[in-house]
C-alpha positions as CSV (number, residue, x, y, z in Angstrom):
1,X,-76.5,68.0,-38.4
2,X,-76.2,71.6,-38.0
3,X,-75.1,73.3,-34.7
4,X,-76.8,76.8,-35.0
5,X,-75.5,78.3,-31.5
6,X,-72.1,78.4,-30.3
7,X,-72.1,78.3,-26.5
8,X,-68.4,79.2,-25.8
9,X,-66.0,81.5,-27.3
10,X,-63.5,84.2,-26.1
11,X,-62.8,87.6,-26.8
12,X,-59.8,89.9,-26.3
13,X,-61.0,90.5,-22.8
14,X,-59.2,87.0,-21.9
15,X,-55.8,88.0,-23.1
16,X,-54.9,84.9,-24.7
17,X,-57.8,85.5,-27.4
18,X,-57.7,87.7,-30.5
19,X,-61.0,89.1,-31.5
20,X,-63.5,91.5,-30.7
21,X,-67.4,91.3,-30.1
22,X,-68.2,93.1,-33.5
23,X,-65.6,90.5,-35.3
24,X,-67.7,87.8,-33.6
25,X,-71.0,89.0,-34.9
26,X,-69.6,89.3,-38.2
27,X,-68.1,85.7,-38.3
28,X,-71.1,84.3,-36.7
29,X,-73.4,86.0,-39.6
30,X,-71.0,84.7,-42.5
31,X,-71.3,81.1,-41.1
32,X,-75.0,80.9,-40.7
33,X,-75.3,80.9,-36.9
34,X,-78.7,82.1,-35.2
35,X,-76.5,82.7,-32.1
36,X,-73.2,82.8,-30.0
37,X,-72.2,83.4,-26.5
38,X,-69.2,85.3,-25.3
39,X,-67.9,83.5,-22.3
40,X,-64.5,85.2,-21.0
41,X,-62.8,83.6,-18.2
42,X,-64.1,84.1,-14.3
43,X,-62.0,86.4,-11.9
44,X,-59.3,83.5,-10.6
45,X,-57.9,83.0,-14.1
46,X,-54.7,85.1,-14.8
47,X,-56.0,86.5,-17.7
48,X,-59.4,87.2,-16.9
49,X,-60.8,90.3,-17.3
50,X,-62.0,92.5,-14.5
51,X,-65.7,91.8,-13.2
52,X,-67.0,95.1,-14.4
53,X,-66.4,93.6,-18.0
54,X,-69.2,91.1,-17.3
55,X,-71.6,93.6,-15.1
56,X,-71.3,96.5,-18.2
57,X,-72.0,94.0,-21.0
58,X,-75.7,95.4,-21.4
59,X,-74.2,98.2,-23.7
60,X,-73.6,95.6,-26.2
61,X,-76.6,95.1,-28.8
62,X,-78.3,91.6,-27.9
63,X,-79.2,91.4,-31.8
64,X,-76.9,92.5,-34.8
65,X,-77.5,91.9,-38.3
66,X,-79.9,89.2,-37.2
67,X,-77.7,87.2,-35.1
68,X,-78.2,87.2,-31.3
69,X,-75.2,87.2,-28.6
70,X,-75.5,85.7,-25.2
71,X,-73.6,87.3,-21.9
72,X,-71.9,84.3,-20.4
73,X,-68.9,83.2,-18.4
74,X,-66.3,80.3,-18.3
75,X,-65.8,80.3,-14.3
76,X,-63.5,78.0,-12.6
77,X,-64.1,75.2,-10.4
78,X,-62.4,76.0,-7.2
79,X,-60.2,73.4,-5.3
80,X,-61.0,71.2,-3.5
81,X,-64.5,71.1,-2.9
82,X,-65.9,72.9,-5.6
83,X,-68.0,75.9,-6.4
84,X,-67.3,78.6,-8.8
85,X,-65.5,81.9,-8.5
86,X,-68.3,84.1,-9.7
87,X,-68.9,87.2,-7.3
88,X,-72.3,87.0,-6.0
89,X,-73.5,90.3,-7.4
90,X,-72.4,89.1,-10.9
91,X,-75.0,86.6,-11.5
92,X,-78.0,88.8,-12.6
93,X,-75.8,89.9,-15.2
94,X,-75.0,86.5,-16.7
95,X,-77.1,84.9,-19.2
96,X,-75.3,81.4,-18.1
97,X,-72.3,80.2,-16.9
98,X,-70.0,77.3,-17.9
99,X,-67.9,75.6,-15.2
100,X,-64.6,74.3,-16.2
101,X,-61.4,72.7,-14.5
102,X,-58.3,75.1,-15.5
103,X,-55.0,74.2,-14.5
104,X,-53.9,77.6,-13.1
105,X,-56.8,77.7,-10.6
106,X,-57.2,74.0,-9.9
107,X,-54.0,71.8,-9.6
108,X,-54.9,68.3,-11.3
109,X,-55.1,65.8,-8.4
110,X,-56.9,62.5,-8.7
111,X,-60.4,61.1,-10.0
112,X,-62.3,60.9,-7.0
113,X,-61.1,64.7,-5.9
114,X,-62.3,65.9,-9.3
115,X,-65.7,64.1,-9.4
116,X,-66.3,65.3,-6.0
117,X,-65.6,69.1,-7.1
118,X,-67.7,69.0,-10.1
119,X,-70.9,67.5,-8.4
120,X,-70.5,70.0,-5.7
121,X,-70.5,72.5,-8.4
122,X,-73.4,71.4,-9.9
123,X,-75.5,71.3,-6.5
124,X,-75.1,75.2,-6.3
125,X,-77.2,75.6,-9.2
126,X,-75.1,78.5,-10.6
127,X,-73.8,76.6,-13.7
128,X,-75.8,75.7,-16.9
129,X,-72.9,73.9,-18.8
130,X,-69.9,71.8,-17.6
131,X,-66.9,72.9,-19.9
132,X,-64.6,70.5,-21.6
133,X,-65.0,67.4,-19.2
134,X,-62.8,65.3,-21.6
135,X,-59.5,67.0,-20.3
136,X,-57.3,64.2,-19.5
137,X,-55.4,66.1,-17.0
138,X,-58.8,65.8,-14.8
139,X,-59.7,62.3,-14.7
140,X,-63.7,61.8,-13.6
141,X,-66.1,59.2,-12.9
142,X,-68.0,60.0,-15.8
143,X,-71.0,58.1,-15.2
144,X,-71.4,59.5,-11.7
145,X,-70.7,63.4,-13.4
146,X,-73.4,62.7,-15.8
147,X,-75.9,61.6,-13.6
148,X,-75.3,64.5,-11.3
149,X,-75.5,66.9,-14.3
150,X,-79.0,65.6,-15.3
151,X,-80.0,65.8,-11.7
152,X,-78.9,69.3,-11.7
153,X,-79.9,70.2,-15.4
154,X,-76.5,70.9,-16.4
155,X,-75.4,70.5,-20.1
156,X,-72.0,68.4,-20.8
157,X,-70.1,70.1,-23.1
158,X,-68.5,68.5,-26.0
159,X,-65.5,71.1,-26.9
160,X,-64.3,71.0,-30.5
161,X,-60.9,72.8,-29.4
162,X,-60.3,69.6,-27.5
163,X,-60.1,67.5,-30.8
164,X,-57.7,70.0,-32.5
165,X,-55.2,72.0,-30.5
166,X,-56.3,71.9,-26.9
167,X,-56.5,69.4,-24.2
168,X,-54.8,66.8,-26.2
169,X,-55.7,63.1,-25.3
170,X,-59.3,64.1,-24.9
171,X,-60.7,62.6,-27.9
172,X,-61.2,59.0,-26.4
173,X,-62.6,60.4,-23.4
174,X,-65.0,62.4,-25.2
175,X,-66.4,59.4,-27.0
176,X,-67.0,57.6,-23.7
177,X,-68.7,60.7,-22.5
178,X,-71.2,61.0,-25.6
179,X,-71.9,57.3,-25.5
180,X,-72.7,57.7,-21.5
181,X,-74.9,60.8,-22.0
182,X,-76.8,58.9,-24.6
183,X,-77.2,55.7,-22.3
184,X,-78.1,57.9,-19.0
185,X,-80.6,59.6,-21.3
186,X,-79.2,63.3,-20.9
187,X,-78.0,66.1,-23.2
188,X,-74.9,68.0,-24.4
189,X,-73.8,71.3,-25.6
190,X,-71.6,71.3,-28.8
191,X,-69.1,74.4,-28.7
192,X,-66.2,75.5,-30.4
193,X,-64.4,77.5,-27.6
194,X,-63.2,79.7,-30.1
195,X,-60.1,82.0,-29.2
196,X,-60.4,84.0,-32.6
197,X,-63.8,85.0,-34.5
198,X,-62.7,82.8,-37.6
199,X,-63.3,79.7,-35.4
200,X,-66.7,80.5,-34.1
201,X,-69.2,77.8,-34.6
202,X,-66.7,75.1,-35.6
203,X,-68.1,72.4,-34.1
204,X,-67.0,69.7,-37.1
205,X,-65.2,67.2,-34.9
206,X,-67.6,67.0,-32.4
207,X,-70.5,66.5,-35.1
208,X,-68.3,63.7,-36.8
209,X,-67.9,61.9,-33.6
210,X,-71.5,62.2,-33.0
211,X,-72.3,60.9,-36.5
212,X,-69.7,58.0,-36.3
213,X,-71.8,56.7,-33.1
214,X,-75.1,57.7,-34.1
215,X,-75.8,60.2,-31.3
216,X,-79.1,61.5,-31.1
217,X,-79.3,65.2,-32.6
218,X,-82.0,65.9,-30.0
219,X,-79.5,65.7,-27.1
220,X,-77.8,68.6,-28.4
221,X,-79.4,71.4,-26.4
222,X,-78.0,74.1,-28.5
223,X,-78.7,72.7,-31.9
224,X,-80.7,76.1,-32.8
225,X,-81.5,79.2,-30.8
226,X,-85.1,77.9,-29.8
227,X,-83.8,74.8,-28.0
228,X,-81.0,76.7,-26.1
229,X,-83.7,79.2,-25.1
230,X,-85.8,76.6,-23.9
231,X,-83.1,75.0,-21.8
232,X,-82.3,78.6,-20.5
233,X,-85.9,79.0,-19.4
234,X,-85.6,75.9,-17.2
235,X,-83.0,78.1,-15.3
236,X,-85.2,81.0,-15.1
237,X,-82.8,83.0,-17.2
238,X,-84.4,86.3,-18.3
239,X,-83.0,86.1,-21.8
240,X,-85.2,83.4,-22.6
241,X,-88.2,85.9,-22.3
242,X,-86.1,88.8,-23.7
243,X,-85.6,86.9,-27.0
244,X,-88.8,85.0,-26.8
245,X,-90.0,86.2,-30.2
246,X,-86.6,85.9,-31.8
247,X,-86.1,84.9,-34.4
248,X,-89.3,85.5,-36.0
């Protein structure tokens, strides 16, 4: 089971990360990835870049050394009713958005509040992926959230760093999420959440869990560039046409 697109990575523009865009291109090529995404934090996070950072990424190459790069954002779900911290004028500059709970922005509360905020965020049709939902600090009604994600075509992220060094205690939640996604006939994105280029494409723990329970490969929307671009086309994202004939 190979994952050829990494949908979640941070550069030095998020100041608790340590690599440049160029370093990501180099490591993605070495690891045999077809595509990766840069998803630095939205403006409500203390270490977020200025909004101009997101608006000016057209200066970056789409493709370098046969590897493509997507221009994303990891936006913050806002308290208490949901929604995202993406300024209105920024949406045209984004290939996709991850919606995530982060403690500095949304103080953890209770399952009902978290579930409502997540679902309300999906209803805005401004995000394509729900980031690291296994975080034990944000209990959720997983079945309700997955049903809503399916209704609004939002992928459920299985975040590899949640198994290794971030959001410890996520593993059992991620297992439950994977089982429910399969049961409820929906899809996921496997992502590294890399904060250094050496980690790009690292989905080993997520893949191991998927193999353990026989999770269908076809439910992983970012298994290759073609499948992920097709997903973005369903959201009317221009990048799906821009890279239509890539890879050849």
